[in-house]
Backbone of each chain as ProteinMPNN parsed JSONL, in Angstrom:
{"seq_chain_A": "DIQMTQSPSSLSSSVGDTVTITCRASQTISTYLNWYQQKPGKAPKLLIYATSTLESGVPSRFSGSGSGKDFTLTISNLQPEDLATYYCQQSYSAPLFTFGQGTKVEIK", "coords_chain_A": {"N_chain_A": [[125.04, 164.942, 32.201], [127.183, 162.735, 30.375], [126.094, 161.201, 27.479], [126.08, 158.018, 25.923], [125.911, 156.504, 22.807], [125.338, 153.63, 21.044], [125.729, 151.892, 17.929], [125.2, 149.28, 15.524], [122.227, 148.171, 17.361], [122.074, 145.481, 17.35], [123.618, 142.794, 15.522], [124.286, 140.423, 12.911], [126.641, 138.209, 11.82], [128.935, 136.297, 9.769], [131.264, 133.655, 10.544], [134.627, 134.599, 10.298], [134.135, 137.022, 9.12], [134.48, 140.653, 9.142], [133.599, 142.805, 11.691], [132.022, 145.818, 12.67], [131.46, 148.083, 15.238], [129.936, 150.996, 16.386], [130.301, 153.862, 18.514], [129.017, 156.701, 19.952], [129.614, 159.716, 21.617], [127.894, 162.172, 23.615], [129.207, 164.508, 23.979], [132.51, 165.819, 23.494], [135.011, 163.47, 24.381], [137.689, 163.14, 24.344], [140.08, 160.641, 24.201], [139.049, 158.911, 26.016], [137.716, 156.257, 26.305], [136.28, 153.141, 26.719], [135.94, 149.601, 26.054], [133.837, 146.773, 26.532], [133.208, 143.27, 26.769], [130.488, 141.117, 27.014], [129.644, 137.97, 27.579], [126.935, 135.585, 27.174], [125.154, 135.222, 30.17], [127.342, 135.8, 31.756], [129.748, 137.854, 33.577], [130.679, 141.178, 32.571], [133.674, 141.839, 30.641], [136.713, 143.552, 30.471], [137.83, 144.753, 27.419], [139.16, 146.662, 25.772], [140.9, 149.622, 26.54], [141.181, 153.197, 26.946], [140.518, 153.915, 24.292], [142.101, 152.406, 22.333], [143.887, 150.554, 23.415], [144.635, 147.27, 23.987], [143.438, 145.119, 26.48], [145.321, 142.929, 28.572], [145.764, 139.695, 27.272], [143.671, 139.765, 25.494], [142.541, 138.859, 22.295], [144.256, 139.727, 19.251], [142.584, 140.265, 17.135], [140.672, 141.981, 17.895], [140.137, 145.453, 17.834], [140.378, 148.993, 18.459], [139.348, 152.342, 17.749], [139.321, 155.935, 17.222], [138.33, 159.26, 18.361], [137.503, 162.202, 20.251], [134.231, 162.499, 19.693], [133.413, 160.214, 18.36], [133.743, 156.73, 18.017], [135.098, 153.443, 17.4], [134.724, 149.939, 17.504], [136.319, 147.192, 16.257], [136.024, 143.94, 15.073], [137.956, 141.634, 13.715], [138.058, 138.828, 11.463], [135.892, 137.233, 12.603], [134.987, 135.067, 15.246], [133.392, 132.065, 16.525], [133.343, 132.196, 19.323], [133.095, 134.855, 19.824], [130.55, 135.59, 20.118], [128.462, 137.664, 21.808], [127.522, 140.483, 23.888], [128.479, 143.793, 23.364], [129.805, 146.594, 25.009], [130.325, 150.086, 25.108], [132.035, 152.556, 27.093], [132.381, 155.6, 28.777], [135.061, 157.358, 30.33], [135.782, 159.892, 30.671], [134.466, 161.732, 32.251], [135.078, 160.804, 34.76], [134.908, 160.76, 38.317], [132.328, 159.934, 37.337], [130.582, 157.714, 35.455], [129.494, 156.443, 32.302], [127.724, 154.084, 30.318], [127.312, 152.762, 26.992], [124.353, 151.504, 25.318], [124.696, 148.964, 24.476], [125.664, 146.42, 22.087], [124.559, 143.669, 20.46], [126.134, 140.851, 19.276], [125.695, 138.409, 16.958], [126.245, 135.146, 15.595], [126.066, 133.981, 12.337]], "CA_chain_A": [[125.766, 163.688, 32.059], [127.563, 162.376, 29.011], [125.327, 160.067, 26.968], [126.801, 157.195, 24.955], [124.97, 155.851, 21.905], [125.97, 152.613, 20.214], [124.993, 151.354, 16.791], [123.776, 148.993, 15.673], [121.894, 147.527, 18.627], [122.407, 144.08, 17.155], [124.071, 142.447, 14.185], [124.551, 139.005, 12.7], [127.686, 138.044, 10.808], [129.473, 134.946, 9.625], [132.637, 133.411, 10.968], [135.615, 135.115, 9.363], [133.792, 138.388, 8.718], [134.917, 141.79, 9.954], [132.439, 143.458, 12.295], [132.312, 147.146, 13.198], [130.476, 148.654, 16.158], [130.264, 152.393, 16.634], [129.883, 154.457, 19.78], [129.078, 158.162, 19.862], [129.412, 160.435, 22.866], [127.096, 163.39, 23.473], [130.172, 165.6, 23.955], [133.846, 165.273, 23.272], [135.583, 162.741, 25.516], [139.085, 162.864, 23.985], [140.188, 159.201, 23.885], [138.731, 158.214, 27.263], [136.639, 155.376, 25.911], [136.602, 151.733, 26.968], [135.025, 148.603, 25.487], [133.654, 145.56, 27.307], [132.525, 142.138, 26.147], [129.722, 140.33, 27.97], [129.089, 136.729, 27.025], [125.657, 135.25, 27.814], [125.186, 134.706, 31.534], [128.627, 136.076, 32.408], [130.066, 139.246, 33.883], [131.447, 141.862, 31.523], [135.126, 141.726, 30.657], [137.356, 144.679, 29.787], [138.512, 144.389, 26.18], [140.011, 147.75, 25.276], [140.792, 150.864, 27.296], [141.759, 154.383, 26.3], [140.192, 153.845, 22.863], [142.771, 151.465, 21.428], [144.827, 149.678, 24.103], [144.046, 145.974, 24.305], [143.699, 144.54, 27.782], [146.148, 141.745, 28.506], [145.088, 138.449, 26.96], [142.613, 139.937, 24.483], [143.079, 138.532, 20.954], [144.579, 140.889, 18.411], [141.534, 140.533, 16.144], [139.899, 143.107, 18.417], [140.85, 146.726, 17.767], [139.547, 150.15, 18.695], [139.866, 153.59, 17.199], [138.449, 157.089, 17.374], [138.673, 160.339, 19.284], [136.463, 163.223, 20.275], [132.89, 161.978, 19.971], [133.118, 159.017, 17.573], [134.643, 155.626, 18.305], [134.782, 152.208, 16.695], [135.289, 148.642, 17.886], [136.364, 146.311, 15.102], [136.387, 142.544, 15.295], [138.372, 141.025, 12.447], [138.046, 137.36, 11.482], [134.931, 136.891, 13.657], [135.018, 133.674, 15.699], [132.169, 131.673, 17.254], [133.406, 132.608, 20.733], [132.864, 136.294, 19.929], [129.13, 135.787, 20.415], [128.445, 138.444, 23.045], [127.089, 141.879, 23.801], [129.628, 144.683, 23.543], [129.433, 147.894, 25.569], [131.316, 151.141, 25.261], [131.904, 153.264, 28.377], [133.273, 156.751, 28.839], [135.651, 157.656, 31.63], [136.198, 161.293, 30.617], [133.88, 162.452, 33.378], [135.356, 160.081, 35.999], [134.299, 159.491, 38.697], [130.979, 159.653, 36.852], [130.813, 156.863, 34.293], [128.292, 156.023, 31.589], [127.866, 153.036, 29.324], [126.381, 152.681, 25.882], [123.246, 150.569, 25.568], [125.118, 147.613, 24.104], [125.478, 145.867, 20.744], [124.554, 142.209, 20.513], [126.74, 140.242, 18.091], [125.291, 137.02, 16.743], [126.989, 134.448, 14.542], [125.149, 133.317, 11.396]], "C_chain_A": [[126.071, 163.412, 30.597], [126.788, 161.121, 28.597], [126.155, 159.353, 25.91], [125.783, 156.422, 24.116], [125.715, 154.884, 20.995], [125.081, 152.259, 19.022], [125.841, 150.314, 16.073], [123.492, 148.404, 17.052], [122.137, 146.025, 18.552], [122.863, 143.867, 15.72], [124.314, 140.943, 14.123], [125.548, 138.876, 11.554], [128.215, 136.631, 10.82], [130.881, 134.861, 10.18], [133.6, 133.866, 9.87], [135.345, 136.526, 8.888], [134.489, 139.415, 9.611], [133.676, 142.562, 10.394], [132.865, 144.807, 12.87], [131.145, 147.64, 14.034], [130.896, 150.09, 16.435], [129.651, 152.87, 17.944], [130.068, 155.96, 19.656], [128.765, 158.784, 21.215], [128.639, 161.729, 22.615], [127.955, 164.655, 23.535], [131.546, 164.99, 23.78], [134.393, 164.628, 24.546], [137.055, 162.398, 25.252], [139.198, 161.4, 23.552], [139.857, 158.357, 25.102], [137.511, 157.314, 27.082], [137.104, 153.937, 26.065], [135.54, 150.831, 26.353], [135.024, 147.345, 26.355], [132.915, 144.52, 26.47], [131.776, 141.39, 27.238], [129.123, 139.137, 27.26], [127.836, 136.347, 27.803], [125.835, 134.636, 29.192], [126.459, 134.979, 32.31], [128.759, 137.555, 32.748], [130.787, 139.88, 32.706], [132.945, 141.688, 31.738], [135.7, 142.912, 29.89], [138.129, 144.17, 28.577], [139.583, 145.408, 25.805], [139.812, 148.961, 26.172], [141.53, 151.982, 26.573], [141.686, 154.278, 24.781], [140.812, 152.678, 22.112], [143.738, 150.501, 22.102], [144.147, 148.385, 24.512], [144.422, 145.556, 25.721], [144.507, 143.257, 27.592], [145.302, 140.5, 28.224], [143.999, 138.553, 25.901], [143.214, 139.668, 23.096], [143.251, 139.775, 20.084], [143.56, 141.139, 17.313], [140.579, 141.636, 16.613], [140.757, 144.376, 18.302], [139.861, 147.865, 17.978], [140.193, 151.396, 18.123], [138.876, 154.712, 17.495], [139.032, 158.141, 18.284], [137.56, 161.369, 19.227], [135.116, 162.639, 20.667], [132.646, 160.602, 19.359], [134.197, 157.943, 17.713], [134.155, 154.35, 17.624], [135.469, 151.038, 17.36], [135.201, 147.756, 16.648], [136.775, 144.916, 15.533], [136.705, 141.96, 13.924], [138.321, 139.513, 12.568], [137.156, 136.849, 12.623], [134.953, 135.39, 13.96], [133.739, 133.33, 16.471], [132.164, 132.148, 18.705], [133.229, 134.11, 20.924], [131.386, 136.62, 20.096], [129.003, 136.452, 21.777], [127.741, 139.77, 22.794], [128.28, 142.755, 24.158], [129.138, 146.063, 23.995], [130.612, 148.856, 25.495], [131.032, 151.868, 26.585], [132.879, 154.429, 28.393], [133.78, 156.945, 30.256], [136.134, 159.109, 31.686], [135.705, 162.039, 31.847], [134.056, 161.707, 34.694], [135.487, 161.071, 37.16], [132.795, 159.393, 38.452], [131.159, 158.897, 35.546], [129.486, 156.536, 33.624], [128.653, 155.011, 30.515], [126.933, 153.295, 28.147], [125.354, 151.592, 26.169], [123.563, 149.143, 25.145], [124.823, 147.263, 22.65], [125.613, 144.354, 20.822], [125.092, 141.655, 19.2], [126.352, 138.768, 18.041], [126.079, 136.444, 15.577], [125.991, 133.731, 13.64], [125.465, 131.837, 11.298]], "O_chain_A": [[125.32, 163.803, 29.703], [126.827, 160.105, 29.29], [126.841, 159.985, 25.106], [124.897, 155.762, 24.66], [126.62, 155.284, 20.263], [123.853, 152.319, 19.099], [127.064, 150.445, 16.015], [124.418, 148.165, 17.827], [122.376, 145.376, 19.571], [122.541, 144.648, 14.825], [124.519, 140.284, 15.143], [125.314, 139.378, 10.454], [127.976, 135.866, 11.755], [131.594, 135.861, 10.274], [133.419, 133.565, 8.69], [136.226, 137.166, 8.314], [135.01, 139.09, 10.678], [132.822, 142.92, 9.582], [133.929, 144.928, 13.477], [129.994, 147.618, 13.598], [132.068, 150.365, 16.687], [128.634, 152.356, 18.409], [131.146, 156.435, 19.299], [127.785, 158.429, 21.869], [128.722, 162.31, 21.533], [127.492, 165.742, 23.189], [131.718, 163.778, 23.907], [134.255, 165.171, 25.642], [137.601, 161.479, 25.862], [138.493, 160.967, 22.64], [140.321, 157.223, 25.221], [136.435, 157.569, 27.622], [138.182, 153.564, 25.603], [134.394, 151.238, 26.158], [136.066, 146.91, 26.847], [132.115, 144.846, 25.593], [132.354, 141.061, 28.274], [128.21, 139.272, 26.445], [127.683, 136.736, 28.961], [126.568, 133.662, 29.365], [126.642, 134.45, 33.406], [127.991, 138.392, 32.273], [131.438, 139.184, 31.927], [133.415, 141.429, 32.846], [135.236, 143.24, 28.798], [138.97, 143.278, 28.689], [140.74, 145.067, 25.556], [138.681, 149.293, 26.527], [142.38, 151.746, 25.715], [142.667, 154.522, 24.08], [140.127, 152.02, 21.33], [144.361, 149.694, 21.413], [143.193, 148.397, 25.29], [145.588, 145.632, 26.111], [144.385, 142.583, 26.569], [144.265, 140.282, 28.851], [143.462, 137.536, 25.46], [144.278, 140.195, 22.767], [142.488, 140.736, 20.18], [143.662, 142.147, 16.614], [139.783, 142.156, 15.831], [141.943, 144.37, 18.63], [138.666, 147.726, 17.714], [141.416, 151.496, 18.024], [137.757, 154.479, 17.952], [140.081, 157.949, 18.898], [136.776, 161.406, 18.278], [134.884, 162.321, 21.833], [131.747, 159.89, 19.805], [135.389, 158.206, 17.551], [132.972, 154.197, 17.317], [136.639, 151.117, 17.736], [134.128, 147.594, 16.065], [137.749, 144.736, 16.264], [135.821, 141.812, 13.08], [138.518, 138.97, 13.656], [137.619, 136.12, 13.5], [134.94, 134.559, 13.052], [133.081, 134.221, 17.008], [131.109, 132.465, 19.255], [133.213, 134.592, 22.056], [131.012, 137.787, 20.205], [129.393, 135.871, 22.79], [127.413, 140.126, 21.663], [128.994, 142.495, 25.125], [128.191, 146.619, 23.438], [131.75, 148.487, 25.783], [129.926, 151.796, 27.119], [134.055, 154.272, 28.065], [133.065, 156.736, 31.236], [136.812, 159.507, 32.633], [136.416, 162.867, 32.415], [133.299, 161.926, 35.639], [136.114, 162.119, 37.002], [132.068, 158.831, 39.272], [131.817, 159.387, 34.629], [128.47, 156.371, 34.298], [129.716, 155.068, 29.897], [125.904, 153.957, 28.283], [125.475, 150.852, 27.145], [122.794, 148.222, 25.421], [123.856, 147.75, 22.063], [126.659, 143.831, 21.205], [124.561, 141.958, 18.131], [126.643, 137.994, 18.954], [126.521, 137.171, 14.688], [125.162, 132.96, 14.122], [124.802, 131.111, 10.557]]}, "seq_chain_B": "QVQLVESGGGLVKPGGSLRLSCAASGFTFSDYYMSWIRQAPGKGLEWLAYISSSSTYTNYAQSVKGRFTISRDNANNSLDLQINSLRAEDTAVYYCARNREGFSPSDAFDIWGQGAMVTVSS", "coords_chain_B": {"N_chain_B": [[144.408, 133.648, 42.229], [143.406, 136.795, 40.767], [140.422, 138.017, 42.025], [136.96, 138.737, 42.51], [134.21, 138.386, 44.591], [130.835, 138.471, 44.945], [128.231, 138.724, 47.43], [125.137, 138.314, 49.257], [122.852, 138.918, 47.865], [119.314, 138.569, 46.96], [115.763, 137.997, 47.53], [113.725, 140.699, 48.143], [111.329, 142.742, 49.799], [109.455, 145.535, 48.496], [110.521, 148.717, 49.63], [112.168, 147.688, 51.511], [115.486, 146.87, 52.833], [118.906, 146.102, 51.944], [122.113, 144.595, 52.121], [124.864, 144.347, 50.188], [127.842, 142.48, 49.665], [131.307, 142.296, 48.739], [133.961, 140.272, 48.227], [137.397, 140.536, 47.98], [140.303, 139.171, 46.417], [143.678, 138.089, 45.707], [144.958, 140.389, 44.912], [146.322, 143.589, 45.939], [144.105, 144.937, 47.747], [143.722, 147.392, 49.06], [145.018, 149.208, 47.491], [143.457, 150.001, 45.419], [140.785, 151.858, 43.856], [137.257, 151.267, 43.923], [134.159, 150.07, 42.477], [130.541, 149.853, 42.164], [128.265, 148.326, 39.96], [125.308, 147.852, 38.073], [122.925, 145.636, 36.441], [119.923, 145.495, 35.039], [117.408, 142.99, 34.364], [117.828, 141.767, 31.13], [118.736, 144.207, 30.244], [121.05, 147.029, 29.85], [124.278, 148.097, 31.187], [124.724, 149.849, 34.245], [126.496, 152.195, 35.943], [126.917, 152.68, 39.437], [128.15, 153.469, 41.936], [131.139, 154.597, 43.628], [134.279, 154.306, 45.244], [137.094, 155.624, 46.887], [140.496, 154.455, 47.425], [141.171, 154.661, 50.113], [138.798, 155.219, 51.287], [138.172, 157.89, 51.513], [136.881, 159.318, 49.609], [133.787, 159.286, 47.952], [131.415, 158.6, 45.344], [128.315, 158.888, 43.569], [125.865, 157.657, 41.258], [123.329, 159.8, 40.01], [120.828, 158.661, 40.068], [120.724, 156.96, 42.247], [121.597, 158.28, 44.433], [121.546, 159.048, 47.837], [120.032, 156.847, 48.57], [121.673, 154.648, 48.279], [124.672, 153.377, 49.695], [128.088, 153.207, 49.572], [130.825, 151.386, 50.88], [133.934, 150.333, 52.418], [136.235, 147.871, 53.714], [139.378, 147.737, 54.286], [141.054, 146.18, 55.811], [139.876, 143.731, 55.817], [139.627, 143.187, 53.179], [137.227, 143.824, 51.784], [134.265, 145.027, 50.154], [131.321, 146.932, 50.342], [127.797, 147.445, 49.64], [125.203, 149.27, 50.665], [121.787, 149.205, 50.379], [118.9, 151.011, 50.455], [115.32, 151.571, 50.965], [114.166, 149.994, 48.871], [113.095, 149.507, 45.486], [110.961, 148.254, 42.857], [112.27, 148.696, 40.457], [114.909, 148.474, 41.14], [115.58, 145.891, 40.858], [117.97, 143.708, 39.742], [121.129, 142.42, 38.52], [123.892, 142.83, 40.519], [127.098, 144.044, 40.29], [130.388, 144.068, 41.622], [133.329, 145.932, 40.92], [136.719, 146.454, 39.959], [138.492, 149.48, 39.81], [140.803, 150.358, 37.456], [142.481, 152.553, 37.374], [142.172, 154.72, 39.519], [140.327, 157.767, 40.013], [140.907, 159.155, 37.649], [140.709, 160.193, 34.256], [141.534, 158.168, 32.643], [140.552, 155.861, 33.593], [139.114, 152.538, 34.045], [137.058, 149.604, 34.261], [138.536, 146.904, 35.35], [138.504, 144.386, 36.565], [135.898, 142.19, 37.374], [133.284, 141.036, 39.502], [131.246, 138.032, 39.79], [128.652, 138.697, 40.065], [125.636, 139.529, 41.879], [122.339, 138.659, 42.385], [119.573, 140.718, 42.849], [116.291, 140.843, 43.762], [113.394, 142.668, 43.785], [110.362, 142.463, 45.11], [106.948, 142.022, 46.028]], "CA_chain_B": [[144.181, 134.544, 41.114], [142.653, 138.001, 41.06], [139.029, 137.6, 42.081], [135.954, 139.444, 43.286], [133.058, 137.51, 44.784], [129.738, 139.161, 45.604], [127.279, 137.955, 48.215], [124.124, 139.12, 49.919], [121.671, 139.134, 47.039], [118.139, 137.793, 47.32], [114.43, 138.561, 47.318], [113.419, 141.712, 49.15], [110.061, 143.442, 49.565], [109.581, 146.987, 48.251], [110.721, 149.491, 50.838], [113.141, 147.032, 52.37], [116.911, 147.188, 52.694], [119.779, 144.976, 51.648], [123.531, 144.935, 52.092], [125.688, 143.48, 49.348], [129.274, 142.471, 49.97], [132.204, 141.843, 47.681], [135.237, 139.846, 48.794], [138.484, 140.643, 47.01], [141.488, 138.353, 46.67], [144.643, 138.001, 44.614], [145.6, 141.681, 44.643], [146.369, 144.455, 47.109], [142.805, 145.609, 47.7], [143.811, 148.755, 49.571], [145.641, 150.067, 46.479], [142.541, 150.256, 44.309], [139.429, 152.357, 43.935], [136.304, 150.219, 43.58], [132.842, 150.537, 42.048], [129.396, 148.952, 41.993], [127.596, 148.485, 38.678], [124.208, 146.9, 38.024], [122.334, 145.318, 35.149], [118.552, 145.013, 35.134], [117.194, 141.855, 33.461], [117.718, 142.072, 29.709], [119.109, 145.605, 29.989], [122.469, 147.352, 29.809], [125.044, 148.307, 32.412], [124.555, 151.148, 34.897], [127.406, 152.454, 37.047], [126.161, 153.161, 40.587], [128.873, 154.089, 43.052], [132.596, 154.563, 43.496], [134.922, 154.662, 46.499], [138.542, 155.715, 46.774], [141.214, 153.352, 48.061], [141.181, 154.828, 51.57], [137.422, 155.574, 51.67], [138.018, 159.324, 51.754], [136.034, 159.905, 48.571], [132.771, 158.449, 47.315], [130.578, 159.284, 44.366], [127.157, 158.079, 43.236], [124.992, 158.052, 40.161], [122.218, 160.606, 40.506], [119.65, 157.81, 40.203], [120.733, 156.21, 43.506], [122.138, 159.112, 45.497], [120.661, 159.158, 48.995], [119.499, 155.531, 48.94], [122.758, 153.675, 48.242], [125.896, 153.791, 50.373], [129.225, 152.337, 49.32], [131.84, 151.431, 51.928], [134.939, 149.286, 52.275], [137.047, 147.498, 54.87], [140.641, 147.292, 53.696], [141.655, 145.141, 56.664], [139.253, 142.451, 55.468], [139.529, 143.097, 51.712], [135.822, 143.739, 51.418], [133.534, 146.196, 49.66], [129.894, 146.779, 50.605], [126.825, 148.394, 49.113], [123.958, 149.292, 51.422], [120.698, 149.688, 49.53], [117.693, 151.271, 51.252], [114.085, 151.961, 50.258], [114.233, 149.269, 47.592], [111.976, 149.636, 44.549], [110.952, 147.209, 41.833], [113.256, 149.015, 39.415], [116.245, 148.116, 41.61], [115.807, 144.495, 40.508], [119.11, 143.674, 38.837], [122.378, 141.797, 38.962], [124.811, 143.855, 41.021], [128.495, 143.66, 40.154], [131.47, 144.922, 42.094], [134.362, 145.997, 39.899], [137.917, 147.187, 40.324], [138.903, 150.582, 38.949], [142.225, 150.133, 37.174], [143.252, 153.771, 37.578], [141.201, 155.561, 40.183], [140.311, 159.22, 39.95], [141.602, 159.558, 36.442], [139.894, 159.926, 33.071], [142.015, 156.938, 31.995], [140.04, 154.749, 34.387], [138.275, 151.501, 33.429], [136.725, 148.535, 35.206], [139.345, 145.817, 34.786], [138.141, 143.113, 37.186], [134.49, 142.172, 37.752], [132.775, 139.853, 40.166], [130.281, 137.236, 39.015], [127.361, 139.344, 40.215], [124.663, 139.086, 42.881], [120.991, 139.021, 41.92], [118.649, 141.323, 43.801], [114.927, 140.9, 43.236], [112.517, 143.443, 44.655], [108.983, 142.069, 44.788], [106.12, 141.694, 47.185]], "C_chain_B": [[143.359, 135.748, 41.57], [141.165, 137.688, 40.97], [138.197, 138.544, 42.936], [134.734, 138.545, 43.38], [131.999, 138.257, 45.584], [128.883, 138.192, 46.402], [126.227, 138.9, 48.773], [122.878, 139.398, 49.088], [120.497, 138.295, 47.509], [116.86, 138.518, 46.985], [114.099, 139.497, 48.476], [112.101, 142.388, 48.788], [110.312, 144.923, 49.276], [109.625, 147.743, 49.566], [111.751, 148.907, 51.777], [114.566, 147.478, 52.092], [117.706, 145.916, 52.48], [121.214, 145.473, 51.68], [124.259, 143.896, 51.256], [127.14, 143.588, 49.769], [130.057, 141.917, 48.797], [133.544, 141.523, 48.335], [136.303, 139.843, 47.71], [139.641, 139.747, 47.405], [142.409, 138.394, 45.462], [145.303, 139.304, 44.227], [145.557, 142.511, 45.918], [145.154, 145.37, 47.075], [142.928, 147.081, 48.069], [144.476, 149.718, 48.585], [144.64, 150.58, 45.437], [141.244, 150.945, 44.727], [138.501, 151.233, 43.456], [134.956, 150.823, 43.228], [131.792, 149.436, 42.142], [128.682, 149.34, 40.699], [126.459, 147.476, 38.651], [123.683, 146.731, 36.598], [120.952, 144.732, 35.379], [118.355, 143.888, 34.116], [116.994, 142.292, 32.018], [118.145, 143.47, 29.32], [120.624, 145.786, 30.008], [123.059, 147.601, 31.187], [124.848, 149.727, 32.93], [125.558, 151.254, 36.045], [126.641, 153.121, 38.185], [126.968, 153.986, 41.573], [130.354, 153.768, 42.956], [133.184, 154.975, 44.841], [136.428, 154.664, 46.303], [139.213, 154.623, 47.611], [141.186, 153.442, 49.581], [139.837, 155.298, 52.118], [137.201, 157.069, 51.859], [137.087, 159.984, 50.747], [135.047, 158.876, 48.052], [131.991, 159.288, 46.309], [129.476, 158.333, 43.924], [126.491, 158.588, 41.962], [123.797, 158.808, 40.743], [120.999, 159.735, 40.828], [119.59, 157.08, 41.546], [121.233, 157.028, 44.689], [121.108, 159.261, 46.608], [120.063, 157.844, 49.447], [120.583, 154.47, 49.032], [123.967, 154.252, 48.973], [126.983, 152.757, 50.121], [130.218, 152.491, 50.466], [132.816, 150.283, 51.709], [135.663, 149.054, 53.577], [138.347, 146.923, 54.321], [141.307, 146.191, 54.525], [141.125, 143.765, 56.3], [139.028, 142.284, 53.969], [138.086, 142.987, 51.241], [135.226, 145.093, 51.047], [132.049, 145.93, 49.896], [129.07, 147.798, 49.831], [125.542, 148.236, 49.932], [122.887, 149.928, 50.555], [119.442, 149.821, 50.393], [116.512, 151.637, 50.363], [114.005, 151.318, 48.878], [112.932, 149.395, 46.811], [112.058, 148.511, 43.526], [112.037, 147.452, 40.779], [114.701, 148.814, 39.868], [116.558, 146.647, 41.345], [116.877, 144.414, 39.43], [120.169, 142.72, 39.368], [123.327, 142.927, 39.331], [126.228, 143.304, 40.973], [129.39, 144.616, 40.946], [132.581, 144.858, 41.043], [135.538, 146.819, 40.41], [138.179, 148.287, 39.305], [140.408, 150.477, 38.717], [143.064, 151.361, 37.454], [142.33, 154.814, 38.205], [141.439, 157.047, 40.024], [141.123, 159.752, 38.783], [140.677, 159.332, 35.258], [140.369, 158.698, 32.301], [141.481, 155.687, 32.68], [139.226, 153.774, 33.55], [138.036, 150.446, 34.492], [137.406, 147.248, 34.724], [139.092, 144.447, 35.4], [136.7, 143.22, 37.666], [134.197, 140.912, 38.569], [131.768, 139.132, 39.281], [128.863, 137.795, 39.116], [126.49, 138.708, 41.285], [123.293, 139.577, 42.444], [120.169, 139.574, 43.073], [117.287, 141.423, 43.124], [114.051, 141.623, 44.247], [111.07, 143.166, 44.238], [108.233, 141.748, 46.063], [105.571, 140.266, 47.061]], "O_chain_B": [[142.709, 135.721, 42.615], [140.697, 137.158, 39.962], [138.662, 139.076, 43.944], [134.274, 138.004, 42.375], [132.218, 138.629, 46.737], [128.815, 137.002, 46.097], [126.396, 140.119, 48.765], [121.949, 140.049, 49.565], [120.655, 137.414, 48.354], [116.857, 139.513, 46.26], [114.187, 139.116, 49.644], [111.796, 142.582, 47.611], [111.285, 145.494, 49.769], [108.87, 147.453, 50.493], [112.163, 149.559, 52.737], [114.822, 148.334, 51.244], [117.254, 144.812, 52.787], [121.502, 146.614, 51.317], [124.266, 142.71, 51.585], [127.606, 144.651, 50.178], [129.532, 141.168, 47.973], [134.181, 142.396, 48.924], [136.134, 139.229, 46.657], [139.928, 139.581, 48.591], [141.985, 138.693, 44.346], [146.125, 139.332, 43.311], [144.843, 142.175, 46.862], [145.174, 146.433, 46.455], [142.292, 147.928, 47.443], [144.492, 150.926, 48.824], [144.95, 151.49, 44.668], [140.682, 150.667, 45.787], [138.908, 150.364, 42.686], [134.643, 151.945, 43.626], [132.114, 148.248, 42.192], [128.519, 150.52, 40.388], [126.614, 146.36, 39.148], [123.945, 147.532, 35.702], [120.821, 143.606, 35.859], [119.061, 143.839, 33.109], [116.103, 143.088, 31.717], [117.939, 143.883, 28.179], [121.378, 144.825, 30.163], [122.424, 147.35, 32.211], [124.81, 150.684, 32.157], [125.481, 150.492, 37.009], [125.822, 154.01, 37.953], [126.541, 155.059, 41.999], [130.766, 152.811, 42.302], [132.665, 155.873, 45.504], [136.971, 153.794, 45.622], [138.558, 153.953, 48.409], [141.178, 152.419, 50.265], [139.743, 155.724, 53.269], [136.136, 157.474, 52.324], [136.567, 161.072, 50.991], [135.414, 157.741, 47.749], [131.919, 160.513, 46.413], [129.67, 157.118, 43.905], [126.545, 159.774, 41.636], [123.318, 158.491, 41.832], [120.235, 160.036, 41.746], [118.519, 156.626, 41.948], [121.287, 156.532, 45.815], [119.943, 159.564, 46.352], [119.627, 157.728, 50.592], [120.44, 153.498, 49.774], [124.252, 155.447, 48.886], [126.813, 151.576, 50.421], [130.429, 153.596, 50.965], [132.56, 149.377, 50.916], [135.703, 149.928, 54.443], [138.402, 145.754, 53.938], [142.043, 145.365, 53.985], [141.819, 142.759, 56.45], [138.334, 141.365, 53.535], [137.764, 142.152, 50.395], [135.628, 146.141, 51.553], [131.577, 144.816, 49.671], [129.56, 148.852, 49.425], [124.887, 147.195, 49.888], [123.052, 151.043, 50.059], [118.984, 148.845, 50.988], [116.668, 151.964, 49.187], [113.808, 151.989, 47.865], [111.837, 149.391, 47.372], [113.108, 147.893, 43.355], [112.644, 146.506, 40.276], [115.624, 148.967, 39.067], [117.681, 146.203, 41.582], [116.724, 144.973, 38.344], [120.109, 142.273, 40.513], [123.538, 143.859, 38.554], [126.523, 142.249, 41.534], [129.172, 145.827, 40.939], [132.745, 143.845, 40.363], [135.369, 147.756, 41.191], [138.102, 148.064, 38.097], [141.193, 150.504, 39.666], [144.253, 151.234, 37.747], [141.781, 155.674, 37.516], [142.571, 157.518, 39.918], [141.92, 160.679, 38.926], [139.922, 158.359, 35.256], [139.674, 158.233, 31.397], [141.916, 154.577, 32.375], [138.714, 154.126, 32.488], [138.733, 150.403, 35.505], [136.918, 146.585, 33.808], [139.443, 143.435, 34.792], [136.317, 144.212, 38.286], [134.794, 139.859, 38.344], [131.478, 139.566, 38.166], [127.982, 137.412, 38.347], [126.59, 137.512, 41.562], [123.106, 140.761, 42.167], [120.085, 138.966, 44.14], [117.153, 142.012, 42.051], [113.977, 141.238, 45.414], [110.621, 143.577, 43.168], [108.804, 141.267, 47.042], [104.848, 139.804, 47.944]]}, "name": "protein", "num_of_chains": 2, "seq": "DIQMTQSPSSLSSSVGDTVTITCRASQTISTYLNWYQQKPGKAPKLLIYATSTLESGVPSRFSGSGSGKDFTLTISNLQPEDLATYYCQQSYSAPLFTFGQGTKVEIKQVQLVESGGGLVKPGGSLRLSCAASGFTFSDYYMSWIRQAPGKGLEWLAYISSSSTYTNYAQSVKGRFTISRDNANNSLDLQINSLRAEDTAVYYCARNREGFSPSDAFDIWGQGAMVTVSS"}
């Protein structure tokens, strides 16, 4: 199975900062990488699919990049409502899917 | 609006069984592949099972193969997950989710239900 490793596991930043979360796959997954946002007590929400395509309605301050094994989720101009845990997920081996362990973003 | 609503969660004794259901609305259910995903308390997300739009294909995570069965009823826009031989480690919130592009590496889970809590305890 393809393992997904996120770093850091948690971070704390101020409103207006730029935040970067990384996700590494145990083998190459091309650009078949998705990102989800899970706010406290809520279901996850798809943010970005295929590495860099924003899901409809997602603010443009969210962006994704990468290919192969290494991927990045960037949140520019961090807002209070971005308080959440973010998960990466590979779909390269669909219909077997794996998620990263999550990165908790806190607002200072 | 596009919506998935899970039901059937609850407290179950170890070794027991449970059937979760997911009611879909706001989209053509029979056009989409569907999945079940769970989240243990304070933990991350674990994909469990997947079913094709016409039920001809299913796939399971190795961790639940043989104990979990995914099924669907397109006439009633519903998705089920039968869970047998429940263990304490099955305690989790169970989500149903829509696969935006089934059977493709470009797939992703674009719609999620609110989740159903399953607690396995004596």
